[in-house]
SEKE-650059 format. One record per atom (N, C-alpha, C): residue number from 1; residue in one letter; atom name; x, y, z. Coordinates in pm, whole numbers. Example, Ala and Ser with C-alpha at 12.3 -4.5 7.8 and 13.67 -1.06 7.14 Angstrom:
1:A:N:1319:-569:780
1:A:CA:1230:-450:780
1:A:C:1320:-330:780
2:S:N:1285:-225:708
2:S:CA:1367:-106:714
2:S:C:1290:3:787
END
This chain:
1:M:N:112:-89:25
1:M:CA:-18:1:-13
1:M:C:56:107:7
2:R:N:19:281:-64
2:R:CA:106:337:-69
2:R:C:42:455:105
3:V:N:92:433:167
3:V:CA:69:487:311
3:V:C:114:661:360
4:F:N:47:720:361
4:F:CA:101:837:408
4:F:C:113:873:564
5:I:N:187:905:626
5:I:CA:206:943:773
5:I:C:208:1114:785
6:A:N:81:1166:860
6:A:CA:175:1340:936
6:A:C:204:1327:1065
7:G:N:324:1385:1080
7:G:CA:377:1398:1199
7:G:C:463:1289:1166
8:A:N:531:1252:1031
8:A:CA:632:1126:1032
8:A:C:808:1155:1094
9:T:N:786:1248:1179
9:T:CA:957:1277:1247
9:T:C:896:1298:1365
10:G:N:788:1231:1443
10:G:CA:762:1216:1588
10:G:C:805:1093:1594
11:R:N:823:1075:1793
11:R:CA:848:963:1868
11:R:C:797:830:1828
12:V:N:640:825:1770
12:V:CA:617:714:1776
12:V:C:605:652:1616
13:A:N:595:753:1519
13:A:CA:618:727:1383
13:A:C:732:681:1327
14:K:N:856:722:1406
14:K:CA:964:632:1379
14:K:C:993:501:1395
15:Y:N:866:402:1477
15:Y:CA:817:288:1504
15:Y:C:770:253:1404
16:V:N:687:351:1381
16:V:CA:537:312:1272
16:V:C:616:255:1108
17:I:N:725:346:1106
17:I:CA:776:374:1004
17:I:C:839:253:930
18:D:N:910:210:1023
18:D:CA:1031:76:1069
18:D:C:896:-33:998
19:N:N:812:-28:1090
19:N:CA:708:-156:1086
19:N:C:645:-202:953
20:L:N:613:4:919
20:L:CA:560:-74:754
20:L:C:601:-105:643
21:T:N:739:-23:621
21:T:CA:856:-76:540
21:T:C:877:-225:563
22:V:N:865:-309:680
22:V:CA:947:-415:689
22:V:C:802:-500:627
23:D:N:659:-437:667
23:D:CA:557:-528:622
23:D:C:505:-528:464
24:G:N:603:-452:374
24:G:CA:623:-369:231
24:G:C:576:-284:190
25:H:N:537:-203:230
25:H:CA:439:-107:265
25:H:C:571:-6:177
26:T:N:538:92:117
26:T:CA:566:204:81
26:T:C:514:386:164
27:V:N:595:420:249
27:V:CA:558:538:296
27:V:C:617:674:284
28:Y:N:480:726:273
28:Y:CA:510:889:234
28:Y:C:485:1020:409
29:C:N:615:1049:407
29:C:CA:663:1061:573
29:C:C:622:1256:533
30:G:N:542:1295:612
30:G:CA:494:1394:590
30:G:C:547:1445:689
31:S:N:608:1568:675
31:S:CA:695:1657:762
31:S:C:655:1781:760
32:R:N:703:1896:864
32:R:CA:714:2022:832
32:R:C:886:2013:770
33:H:N:955:1886:900
33:H:CA:1086:1873:826
33:H:C:1109:1760:754
34:S:N:1070:1776:647
34:S:CA:1081:1652:571
34:S:C:1237:1636:525
35:E:N:1334:1736:501
35:E:CA:1520:1745:483
35:E:C:1508:1645:581
36:N:N:1474:1608:728
36:N:CA:1543:1518:845
36:N:C:1487:1370:792
37:I:N:1465:1345:728
37:I:CA:1422:1253:650
37:I:C:1486:1138:540
38:K:N:1574:1024:603
38:K:CA:1650:1005:450
38:K:C:1526:928:344
39:E:N:1548:950:292
39:E:CA:1494:885:124
39:E:C:1562:733:99
40:T:N:1447:686:79
40:T:CA:1424:495:19
40:T:C:1383:455:-56
41:E:N:1324:372:-100
41:E:CA:1293:330:-232
41:E:C:1160:255:-110
42:Q:N:1134:269:-46
42:Q:CA:1000:239:28
42:Q:C:979:397:115
43:I:N:1060:480:164
43:I:CA:1022:588:208
43:I:C:1025:672:128
44:K:N:991:786:110
44:K:CA:946:924:78
44:K:C:891:1034:158
45:P:N:991:1130:210
45:P:CA:962:1249:245
45:P:C:922:1314:163
46:V:N:797:1387:266
46:V:CA:692:1492:163
46:V:C:700:1556:266
47:N:N:706:1688:193
47:N:CA:716:1848:320
47:N:C:541:1859:286
48:F:N:506:1859:462
48:F:CA:382:1915:458
48:F:C:381:1923:586
49:D:N:233:2072:599
49:D:CA:253:2113:730
49:D:C:83:2091:737
50:L:N:50:2107:890
50:L:CA:-99:2034:949
50:L:C:-131:2228:904
51:H:N:-95:2358:871
51:H:CA:-123:2428:874
51:H:C:-205:2470:721
52:L:N:-181:2366:668
52:L:CA:-219:2397:538
52:L:C:-376:2374:535
53:S:N:-478:2425:377
53:S:CA:-593:2397:400
53:S:C:-637:2256:351
54:K:N:-760:2218:372
54:K:CA:-809:2120:366
54:K:C:-775:2058:212
55:D:N:-815:2173:140
55:D:CA:-747:2114:-43
55:D:C:-594:2105:-46
56:E:N:-525:2209:3
56:E:CA:-354:2156:19
56:E:C:-372:2044:46
57:M:N:-426:1995:169
57:M:CA:-392:1872:193
57:M:C:-417:1750:128
58:A:N:-521:1770:19
58:A:CA:-590:1702:-45
58:A:C:-496:1684:-193
59:E:N:-414:1767:-225
59:E:CA:-332:1797:-301
59:E:C:-206:1662:-300
60:V:N:-195:1692:-157
60:V:CA:-49:1556:-151
60:V:C:-81:1454:-123
61:I:N:-204:1388:-66
61:I:CA:-243:1271:-58
61:I:C:-333:1201:-154
62:K:N:-351:1324:-249
62:K:CA:-491:1208:-355
62:K:C:-462:1079:-408
63:N:N:-267:1024:-421
63:N:CA:-276:909:-444
63:N:C:-235:816:-354
64:M:N:-256:809:-197
64:M:CA:-215:720:-109
64:M:C:-388:655:-97
65:D:N:-319:504:-38
65:D:CA:-425:415:-32
65:D:C:-447:428:114
66:A:N:-386:503:188
66:A:CA:-399:484:323
66:A:C:-342:638:447
67:V:N:-449:702:558
67:V:CA:-346:787:579
67:V:C:-342:781:754
68:Y:N:-217:806:809
68:Y:CA:-195:830:951
68:Y:C:-212:958:983
69:F:N:-261:1010:1117
69:F:CA:-218:1127:1165
69:F:C:-174:1044:1338
70:L:N:-2:1119:1337
70:L:CA:61:1105:1462
70:L:C:124:1188:1502
71:A:N:57:1282:1439
71:A:CA:125:1416:1482
71:A:C:70:1490:1604
72:G:N:144:1556:1685
72:G:CA:155:1586:1784
72:G:C:231:1761:1828
73:S:N:171:1868:1861
73:S:CA:240:1964:1903
73:S:C:300:1969:2018
74:R:N:300:1872:2090
74:R:CA:364:1909:2257
74:R:C:309:1976:2342
75:G:N:177:2030:2311
75:G:CA:106:2094:2390
75:G:C:114:2261:2294
76:K:N:245:2295:2213
76:K:CA:247:2414:2110
76:K:C:161:2443:2051
77:D:N:67:2365:1999
77:D:CA:-13:2437:1908
77:D:C:-130:2342:1881
78:L:N:-186:2347:1983
78:L:CA:-342:2264:1998
78:L:C:-408:2282:1905
79:L:N:-450:2407:1895
79:L:CA:-598:2480:1808
79:L:C:-553:2382:1672
80:Q:N:-468:2416:1623
80:Q:CA:-415:2433:1500
80:Q:C:-352:2329:1427
81:T:N:-294:2196:1536
81:T:CA:-233:2072:1500
81:T:C:-329:1952:1528
82:D:N:-313:1948:1692
82:D:CA:-392:1825:1730
82:D:C:-547:1807:1689
83:A:N:-595:1960:1702
83:A:CA:-709:1942:1684
83:A:C:-788:1996:1535
84:F:N:-767:2068:1491
84:F:CA:-774:2122:1341
84:F:C:-736:2109:1232
85:G:N:-598:2080:1273
85:G:CA:-543:2011:1197
85:G:C:-550:1900:1104
86:A:N:-561:1759:1207
86:A:CA:-632:1636:1231
86:A:C:-800:1614:1173
87:V:N:-865:1713:1192
87:V:CA:-974:1733:1073
87:V:C:-986:1778:1004
88:K:N:-877:1890:936
88:K:CA:-858:1908:796
88:K:C:-824:1796:681
89:L:N:-780:1680:782
89:L:CA:-682:1595:710
89:L:C:-777:1487:666
90:M:N:-902:1460:809
90:M:CA:-1007:1372:796
90:M:C:-1068:1426:599
91:Q:N:-1093:1544:609
91:Q:CA:-1205:1628:528
91:Q:C:-1109:1642:419
92:A:N:-928:1638:391
92:A:CA:-874:1612:206
92:A:C:-923:1457:201
93:C:N:-892:1381:323
93:C:CA:-906:1220:306
93:C:C:-1048:1232:173
94:E:N:-1166:1240:268
94:E:CA:-1279:1221:243
94:E:C:-1272:1301:98
95:K:N:-1216:1359:33
95:K:CA:-1234:1480:-13
95:K:C:-1208:1389:-232
96:V:N:-1063:1316:-124
96:V:CA:-996:1261:-283
96:V:C:-1053:1114:-277
97:G:N:-1078:1070:-156
97:G:CA:-1153:923:-190
97:G:C:-1058:818:-89
98:I:N:-1025:832:-6
98:I:CA:-943:776:82
98:I:C:-992:713:198
99:K:N:-1036:632:208
99:K:CA:-1112:557:322
99:K:C:-1029:522:492
100:R:N:-908:488:482
100:R:CA:-891:451:554
100:R:C:-779:560:595
101:F:N:-818:580:692
101:F:CA:-820:668:829
101:F:C:-750:632:965
102:I:N:-623:645:1007
102:I:CA:-569:598:1131
102:I:C:-550:696:1239
103:I:N:-561:728:1354
103:I:CA:-516:859:1429
103:I:C:-442:810:1595
104:L:N:-380:865:1645
104:L:CA:-334:819:1757
104:L:C:-363:953:1872
105:S:N:-404:894:1933
105:S:CA:-538:1001:2031
105:S:C:-441:961:2163
106:S:N:-535:960:2261
106:S:CA:-494:917:2428
106:S:C:-575:909:2467
107:I:N:-558:785:2590
107:I:CA:-634:722:2610
107:I:C:-781:834:2695
108:F:N:-872:750:2725
108:F:CA:-1016:831:2718
108:F:C:-1027:968:2709
109:A:N:-1024:1001:2604
109:A:CA:-1013:1157:2514
109:A:C:-1147:1159:2503
110:L:N:-1204:1014:2492
110:L:CA:-1397:1080:2454
110:L:C:-1461:1053:2576
111:E:N:-1409:1060:2680
111:E:CA:-1495:1001:2801
111:E:C:-1417:1115:2886
112:P:N:-1474:1262:2905
112:P:CA:-1403:1398:2985
112:P:C:-1394:1318:3113
113:E:N:-1513:1258:3161
113:E:CA:-1573:1220:3287
113:E:C:-1448:1211:3410
114:K:N:-1339:1122:3327
114:K:CA:-1274:1036:3392
114:K:C:-1116:1066:3340
115:W:N:-1124:1234:3331
115:W:CA:-970:1323:3335
115:W:C:-950:1320:3436
116:A:N:-1008:1383:3552
116:A:CA:-1004:1373:3649
116:A:C:-932:1314:3729
117:E:N:-990:1182:3702
117:E:CA:-984:1087:3785
117:E:C:-840:1007:3777
118:E:N:-782:1021:3674
118:E:CA:-643:927:3587
118:E:C:-524:1012:3613
119:T:N:-482:908:3684
119:T:CA:-329:1026:3688
119:T:C:-252:1034:3634
120:S:N:-254:984:3480
120:S:CA:-198:1010:3406
120:S:C:-219:1142:3289
121:L:N:-337:1145:3314
121:L:CA:-408:1272:3255
121:L:C:-468:1435:3328
122:K:N:-449:1393:3441
122:K:CA:-477:1506:3516
122:K:C:-385:1668:3470
123:N:N:-299:1608:3426
123:N:CA:-180:1794:3372
123:N:C:-173:1818:3205
124:I:N:-268:1723:3111
124:I:CA:-301:1729:3007
124:I:C:-425:1748:2985
125:T:N:-540:1835:3051
125:T:CA:-626:1847:2998
125:T:C:-675:1937:2881
126:N:N:-555:2003:2876
126:N:CA:-637:2062:2699
126:N:C:-526:1991:2570
127:Y:N:-453:1907:2597
127:Y:CA:-431:1805:2509
127:Y:C:-576:1705:2516
128:N:N:-604:1655:2557
128:N:CA:-738:1596:2542
128:N:C:-878:1671:2516
129:I:N:-833:1790:2560
129:I:CA:-963:1835:2508
129:I:C:-920:1851:2350
130:A:N:-855:1879:2315
130:A:CA:-789:1875:2160
130:A:C:-858:1737:2093
131:K:N:-782:1626:2132
131:K:CA:-829:1523:2100
131:K:C:-913:1465:2129
132:F:N:-1031:1499:2236
132:F:CA:-1173:1495:2188
132:F:C:-1265:1553:2094
133:F:N:-1234:1696:2066
133:F:CA:-1301:1745:1914
133:F:C:-1264:1627:1810
134:A:N:-1065:1628:1747
134:A:CA:-1063:1550:1683
134:A:C:-1136:1421:1684
135:D:N:-1131:1353:1788
135:D:CA:-1177:1223:1773
135:D:C:-1328:1194:1761
136:N:N:-1369:1304:1812
136:N:CA:-1539:1305:1845
136:N:C:-1609:1366:1653
137:Y:N:-1481:1407:1607
137:Y:CA:-1537:1485:1438
137:Y:C:-1495:1302:1399
138:L:N:-1487:1304:1403
138:L:CA:-1387:1152:1252
138:L:C:-1498:1064:1311
139:V:N:-1550:1054:1403
139:V:CA:-1669:943:1471
139:V:C:-1772:1017:1424
140:T:N:-1788:1057:1438
140:T:CA:-1985:1172:1418
140:T:C:-1981:1207:1268
141:S:N:-1856:1271:1207
141:S:CA:-1885:1339:1101
141:S:C:-1811:1282:952
142:T:N:-1764:1166:970
142:T:CA:-1692:1132:860
142:T:C:-1759:1005:817
143:N:N:-1786:978:682
143:N:CA:-1723:794:689
143:N:C:-1616:765:647
144:L:N:-1518:765:703
144:L:CA:-1436:747:719
144:L:C:-1403:549:764
145:D:N:-1328:494:713
145:D:CA:-1290:326:789
145:D:C:-1167:401:855
146:Y:N:-1240:449:989
146:Y:CA:-1083:452:1095
146:Y:C:-1091:378:1183
147:T:N:-969:418:1236
147:T:CA:-938:339:1397
147:T:C:-868:399:1500
148:I:N:-931:462:1563
148:I:CA:-828:555:1648
148:I:C:-754:473:1788
149:I:N:-653:497:1826
149:I:CA:-556:393:1906
149:I:C:-562:520:2012
150:Q:N:-623:491:2132
150:Q:CA:-597:583:2241
150:Q:C:-477:497:2319
151:P:N:-377:524:2354
151:P:CA:-256:449:2417
151:P:C:-265:601:2597
152:T:N:-216:536:2734
152:T:CA:-190:539:2805
152:T:C:-53:660:2780
153:L:N:-23:672:2888
153:L:CA:165:761:2918
153:L:C:247:695:2816
154:L:N:301:783:2770
154:L:CA:392:691:2655
154:L:C:545:706:2712
155:R:N:615:571:2701
155:R:CA:724:579:2772
155:R:C:824:540:2681
156:E:N:973:582:2689
156:E:CA:1043:582:2588
156:E:C:1163:513:2602
157:T:N:1066:375:2619
157:T:CA:1191:211:2678
157:T:C:1122:138:2594
158:D:N:1208:36:2571
158:D:CA:1190:-110:2506
158:D:C:1058:-155:2484
159:G:N:1023:-203:2359
159:G:CA:887:-286:2367
159:G:C:867:-391:2449
160:T:N:734:-449:2472
160:T:CA:729:-529:2600
160:T:C:657:-656:2444
161:G:N:593:-605:2347
161:G:CA:522:-658:2240
161:G:C:335:-750:2336
162:K:N:343:-657:2478
162:K:CA:244:-724:2545
162:K:C:148:-590:2527
163:V:N:25:-624:2535
163:V:CA:-29:-487:2623
163:V:C:-193:-552:2679
164:E:N:-295:-434:2717
164:E:CA:-458:-461:2770
164:E:C:-479:-334:2663
165:L:N:-603:-415:2612
165:L:CA:-691:-322:2551
165:L:C:-799:-299:2632
166:N:N:-808:-184:2629
166:N:CA:-942:-141:2642
166:N:C:-950:-166:2805
167:P:N:-871:-101:2869
167:P:CA:-873:-95:3031
167:P:C:-926:-4:3106
168:E:N:-996:-48:3250
168:E:CA:-1076:29:3310
168:E:C:-990:177:3319
169:H:N:-856:132:3328
169:H:CA:-768:266:3427
169:H:C:-635:258:3330
170:D:N:-571:367:3336
170:D:CA:-470:416:3259
170:D:C:-347:334:3337
171:G:N:-242:367:3290
171:G:CA:-86:309:3359
171:G:C:-6:327:3174
172:E:N:117:281:3151
172:E:CA:210:315:3093
172:E:C:180:244:2954
173:N:N:302:289:2855
173:N:CA:301:221:2707
173:N:C:449:256:2633
174:P:N:513:144:2643
174:P:CA:622:149:2556
174:P:C:578:206:2436
175:I:N:660:361:2362
175:I:CA:647:309:2229
175:I:C:614:247:2121
176:P:N:729:189:2148
176:P:CA:757:51:2052
176:P:C:591:17:2084
177:D:N:567:-60:2173
177:D:CA:419:-128:2133
177:D:C:309:-90:2117
178:V:N:307:97:2141
178:V:CA:211:154:2039
178:V:C:248:173:1850
179:A:N:323:155:1869
179:A:CA:365:186:1742
179:A:C:364:43:1665
180:A:N:345:-59:1775
180:A:CA:314:-196:1660
180:A:C:166:-249:1680
181:V:N:84:-182:1809
181:V:CA:-58:-155:1753
181:V:C:-46:-125:1627
182:L:N:-36:37:1626
182:L:CA:-42:91:1491
182:L:C:-75:74:1361
183:S:N:81:-22:1333
183:S:CA:84:-80:1216
183:S:C:6:-170:1193
184:S:N:-6:-320:1283
184:S:CA:-28:-416:1286
184:S:C:-239:-378:1241
185:V:N:-297:-288:1303
185:V:CA:-424:-268:1223
185:V:C:-457:-230:1088
186:L:N:-361:-179:1014
186:L:CA:-379:-92:871
186:L:C:-476:-203:816
187:N:N:-485:-340:789
187:N:CA:-495:-430:701
187:N:C:-638:-482:784
188:M:N:-641:-454:907
188:M:CA:-740:-494:959
188:M:C:-912:-430:963
189:E:N:-951:-505:952
189:E:CA:-1120:-473:872
189:E:C:-1184:-479:1013
190:S:N:-1157:-584:1096
190:S:CA:-1205:-589:1268
190:S:C:-1209:-432:1325
191:T:N:-1102:-375:1324
191:T:CA:-1032:-265:1385
191:T:C:-1139:-140:1259
192:Y:N:-1187:-147:1187
192:Y:CA:-1238:-61:1118
192:Y:C:-1344:-19:1229
193:K:N:-1387:137:1226
193:K:CA:-1474:221:1311
193:K:C:-1457:159:1459
194:K:N:-1377:156:1483
194:K:CA:-1369:92:1655
194:K:C:-1231:220:1715
195:V:N:-1269:239:1807
195:V:CA:-1143:263:1971
195:V:C:-1131:195:2016
196:I:N:-997:207:2015
196:I:CA:-886:100:2082
196:I:C:-779:224:2201
197:K:N:-822:157:2331
197:K:CA:-761:166:2422
197:K:C:-660:114:2451
198:M:N:-534:109:2529
198:M:CA:-476:44:2520
198:M:C:-359:92:2585
199:R:N:-365:-58:2699
199:R:CA:-199:20:2835
199:R:C:-91:-133:2794
200:S:N:0:-114:2886
200:S:CA:100:-247:2900
200:S:C:-11:-305:2961
201:G:N:6:-470:2943
201:G:CA:-59:-632:2944
201:G:C:27:-707:2976
202:D:N:-64:-808:2919
202:D:CA:-11:-965:2944
202:D:C:-23:-1027:2797
203:T:N:-76:-994:2708
203:T:CA:-139:-1039:2649
203:T:C:-49:-978:2484
204:P:N:12:-1046:2424
204:P:CA:83:-1099:2269
204:P:C:-12:-972:2204
205:I:N:52:-891:2153
205:I:CA:-47:-761:2043
205:I:C:-108:-817:1956
206:A:N:-58:-924:1906
206:A:CA:-137:-969:1745
206:A:C:-264:-1052:1829
207:N:N:-250:-1122:1981
207:N:CA:-356:-1235:1971
207:N:C:-450:-1104:2057
208:A:N:-418:-987:2089
208:A:CA:-488:-869:2152
208:A:C:-579:-845:2062
209:L:N:-525:-794:1946
209:L:CA:-608:-738:1827
209:L:C:-696:-849:1769
210:A:N:-658:-943:1777
210:A:CA:-690:-1085:1707
210:A:C:-831:-1114:1785
211:E:N:-865:-1070:1907
211:E:CA:-1005:-1070:2001
211:E:C:-1103:-960:1970
212:I:N:-1016:-866:1894
212:I:CA:-1168:-739:1832
212:I:C:-1270:-738:1762
END
């Protein structure tokens, strides 16, 4: 497949790109800093800014088979990037007929009543508000074959290859495990139109996803 990634120089994207290329896909890596991405036969750097208009985004992605939104402003540009940037990319996909859309979100982003209860969420309320509106738009206002991956606190540690999906409470996630879930769901129709929460657990990722 021809797969486009918005936010391709981010912490999670690096691992997703590696996984997708191993699986044989060609990855078009969208970033404002595309010069930092090394081009190969399967990795294609693309200059891409989430401040672009919907129509400008559509021109960039028009030949893709699937789109990932893995961008994050780390709290610096929540409205333009994390919220409206995501929505414009969804709209661009619909404009050019791309159905498959996978987005990296935050655990319980669609459940605001839990934000004050879970330890990892108490200090990122504004981020969760941005994710609430982006995820809600995707679910209620598009016809995309979406999958929303909602991990809890990200840790820059080695992956375990094991997860708990749709937990009742937060926890932690090694970044490689989050990337493994994101890349694994690409062709899994059982994950279409699904919100998948995740944290570290005891179930191998492939087994956990097979139960969805």
